N, C-alpha and C positions, 0 to 999 in steps of 0.2 A: 888120681882119684879113682874108687873104688866106682866099678859097674853101678852099684846100689845109690853113692851118692850123688854120680851123674844124673840118675833117674829121679832123684829126690829134686835136685836142682834143676832139673826141666821143668818137672812138676809147679815147683814153687815159682818159678817165671813163669809159668802157664795162667795160674794165678793170679798174680799180682797184674801180669799184663790186661788180662780177660777183666778184673777189677776197675782198674783205671782206665781201659777202652769205654767200659758200660756208666762210670760215674760221668767221664767227661762226656758223653752223648747223651747223659740222663735219661739213662735205659733203668726205670727203676727196679725190675723184677731181677735182672742180670747183676746188679749193683750189689743189691741186698746178699743175693745166692752168692757170689764169688767173695765178697766182704766177710761174709761168716766165714769160708769155707779156709780164708786166709789166717782168720784169725784162731780160729781152731789148729791151723796147722803151728802158729807160732807157740802155744802153748803145748803141742804134743811134741814139739820137735825143738825145741831151745829151751836152755838153761835159763830161768825165769829168775831175775833178780828181784830183790825185795824193795830196791829203791824205784825201780822202774815200774813195778806191780802196783807200790803204794800212790802214785800221782795217777796211774791207769785207772785205779781204784775213786781217785778224788774225780774223774773223769766221768765215770759212771753212774755214781751218787749224784753229780749233777744233773745227769739226764733222768736218772729216777725220779728226784725231787721235782724235775721239769715237767716229767710225762704224768706223775701221781697227782698231783697238784692241780696242772692243766686240766686233765680228764673232768675235774669238777666244775671247770670255767669255761667249756667249749661246747657248742652246739653239736656239731658232727664228729660225736665219738669217735667212730670206725676210721676216719678219714686223719683225724689227728694221730691217733694212736698208729696208726699205718706210716705217715710223715715222719713222726716223731722215732719209732724205731729207727727207717730209714737212715737217720740223723744220726741216731746214735750208733747203729754197726757200721756204716761207712766213715763215722769220725775215729772209732775204734780202729779201723783198718788204719785212715791214715797216719793215726797215734804210732800204730806197733811199725809201720813199715821200716821206719828208719833201723830199726832192732834186727829186721829180716835179712837186710841188705849192705852190702857196702856202701861209703858214699860216692864212690864213682859208679857205680849201680843205680843208687838214688837219684845223683844229679839226670841220668840218662831217662830215669822215669819219668822225674818231672818235666824233663822238656818234652816226651812223647804226650805225658797230660797237657802241656801248653798246647803243643801244636794241634792236638786234636780238638780241644777245646775252641782257639781261633777258627778254626776249619768249620767248626759247626755252627758258630756265629755268622760265620762269613754266607754260609750256604741261608740258614732262614733269612739276613738281610737281602741276599739276593733274589731269593724266590720270592719275598714279599715286594722289594722293589718292581719285579717284573710281572708282577700280579696285582698291581695298584695299589697297595699297601702305601701307607703314608710315612711308616716308619713310626715317628712318637706317638704314645699310645693306641700304636694300630699295626701290629706285627701277628704274623702269621707263620708257626710250626709247622713244616712239611712232612717230619719225622713222625709227630703224635696227630696231626691234622686236626688243629685247634690254634684259636687266638692265645697268645704269651704274653707275657710282660716285658714289656721294651728295656725298660731301664735293669732289669736283671738280666737281660743278654748281653748288653751293651757294658756294663760293670763286668761278666763274666771276660770280654775279649781284653779289656783294659788291664785286669787282673792276669788272666793266663800271658798275655805279650809281657807285662813286669816279671813273672815268673820265668820267660824265656831268657830275656834280659839276664837274670842273675843266672843262670844257670849255663848258658852256651858260652862255648869257648870264643874270647876275643880274637878275631881276627878280621882282614879287610872283606872276605866275602860273607863271613856272618853279620859284618857292621853293616854292610849294605841292604843285607836281608833282612835286618830288624828296621833300616830308615823306609824299606819300602813296606813293611809292614805297619810301620807307626803311620805313615803316609795312608793306606787304607782303613786304619782306625780311624783317621781324623774324618775320612770320609765316610765309614760306615756309622761309628759308632757317636760322634760329636754333632753332625751337620744332618744326616739322612736319620739316625735315632733320637736326635735331639737330647742325649744325656748331660745332665748339670754334674751329676756324683763323677762320670766317666770323666769328665771335662779337668774337673777338680782333681782327681787321683791321678791324671798320666801329669799336670802340671808340676804337683807337688813333687812327683817321683824324677821328671827329666831335670828340672831345678834343682834337687838335691842332688844328681848325678851330674849336672853341670858345673855344680859348684867343686865337686869334687877334682872333675877333669880339669876345673879352670884354674885350680890352686896350683897344679903341676906345669904349667904353661911358661913359656920364655915371654917378656916384655911384650916382643913384635907379634908371638902366636895369641896372645891375650887381647892384644889389639884389633887385629885381624878376626878373633873370634866374636867381639864387641859388636864390630861392624857387620859380620854374616849376620849374628842372631838377632841383633835391631833391624836389620832390613829385613828378615823374614817375619819379625812380629810386626813391624808394620805395615807389610803388606797383607798379611792376615788379616789385621783388624781393618784392613780398610777395603777388604775385598769379601770378606764375611760379616754381616750384622747379626752378633748373636743375638741380640734381642730378637729376631724375626725367627729363630730357631725354637721349635715348640717346648726343647726342656728348660730357654731361658726367658720366655716371658711368662711376665706377671710376677716375677719374683720379689723378694725383699721383705723388710717387716708386715706386708700385708699379704704374703702367701699364705698359701694352706699348711705348707711343710712347718714355716714360723708360729702359723696360730698352732696348729697340734702339738708341736714340741712345747712350746710355753706351758699351753693347760696341762700337758702330760708332767712335765716336773715338777707343775704347782699342786698336781693332784696323786701323784704316785705314792707319796707316803701315807695314805689314807689303805693302801691295799695289800696287806703283807703276805696273803696269800691269792694272790691273782685277783682279776675280774676289772681292773681298768678298761675304761672306756675311752675312744677317739670323740673329742668334743670340739668340733670346727664347724663356723659358718661357711667354710670353702672347701670343706671335704666333708663326704659322708662314707666313708671306705671304713673298714676294719683294724687296718693296721697303721702303725705308727711310724714304720718304715726305719726303725731305728731298733738296733738290737737290743739295747738296755733297756728302752720304755718298753719294746714287746713283749720281753722277759718277764717283765713287772703285770704285762697283759694278761698273761698265760699264765703265770704261777708265783706272781708279787714280787717285794721287793727282799724279801728273805733270801730267795735263790737269787736274785741279782746281786745281792752281797757277794754270795758265794761265789758267784762266777768271776765277779770283779776279783776277790782272794786268789783264783787261780791264775787269773791274766796278770796279776801282780806277783805272785809266785814265780811265775815264766818270765817278766820282765828282770829279775832278780839275777835267776839262771842265765837267762842273755847278756847281761853286763857283766855276769862272773866270765863265763865262757869268750866274750869280746875281749877282756882283761889277758886272758889267757891265749891272744890270738888265733879261737876258732872260727870257723864259717857259720854264723848263727841265723842269717836270715832276720836279722832285727829289724831291717829298714820293711822287709815285706808285710813282718809282725803287724809294724806300725799302720801301714797302708792297709791291710785287712780290717783292721780294728775302725779307722778310720770309714772305709766302703761301708762295714757295718752299720756305722754310725747314720748311711746315706740312703740304705735302702733294705732290702727284706732280709734278715738273717734265717732263723729257725724256722722260718717259714715257706722260705723258697731255694736257698743257696746252699742245699746240700751237698753240691758237687765244686764250692767254692772255699765252704767254712770249714771242711775238711783240712783245707791247706795250713788251718790256722794250729789245728793239732797237730798236724804232723810235723809245725815249727815246737811242737812243745815236746813231742818224742823226739827229735833232732839234738835240742839242747838239752834232755835229759840222758840222753847217751852221751854226748860230749862231756857234761857235767862230772859223771862216773868215772871219765877217762883221764882228769885232772888229779895228779899226786900232791 
């Protein structure tokens, strides 16, 4: 390798590492700057393929429609523009990252992202707990020195944990480490922060993984596995009253979440260009906490249909790659869609929604390799 190539490799590594560091810790200015620099690097130093760029352009077009139409429906235009551009730049960075590095390096960057994000959440939760904040709807971020959305933080920890599970090498030591993190997540996200969405996401993921693991066991091991898992479940249900946790109280058909979703779905087709508002006797906020309805709120159902088309094409590509035994992160893709149907997406999760675009990039890169 020439000295020039080595310098370029080191510089690219610095750009990517700093971008992921900034995005994971939600440092807005650095996330914006280093993501742009990495994107510029891609277009200046790589042979750009039409197939890669065509899908990338479709993502850019989505954001352009989202921003241009949204500016006509948003009161605080400066904040909305900055926030949307931040999402655009970081999403573009995540999409292009698989084309800049090998699969092995991408795996390492994902682990780096996951560990930083988990550490970020634990520091916030520990600081808040030690300073008397009750967790659910009462959380303080010492990094930016202001109160923050507790469901957003707990969901970040769970998604980062799942990313780590999907990328870490399966060894005894790593499995023990993951189990310790799972225990901390239960205490932090489900009990202290009381996040219903995080709880549901984790149950779905663990259940799926458990079923895959269970299928490969012998009869005796299956019996032992059932006894152990049942004992843990019974103990948990006896010791923890979920209804007393902040995120689980007053739920069901009379909850604010069900009410705003029902009204949003009934009214969304009246708003082709945005302007859908939350109508609920239980909730007076601006957001639906659902990626699909919040897109309609900002830019209308026409942009939503375009977004659904992008997701549909991505799903087809994932299936094709899976049939060819490629690693697709398909389960993570499904988990992310479910997650963003439970909480803020383009209004708050720029550091996690980028993963959705990374999965798009990963699968676009792999589909072109199929002969």
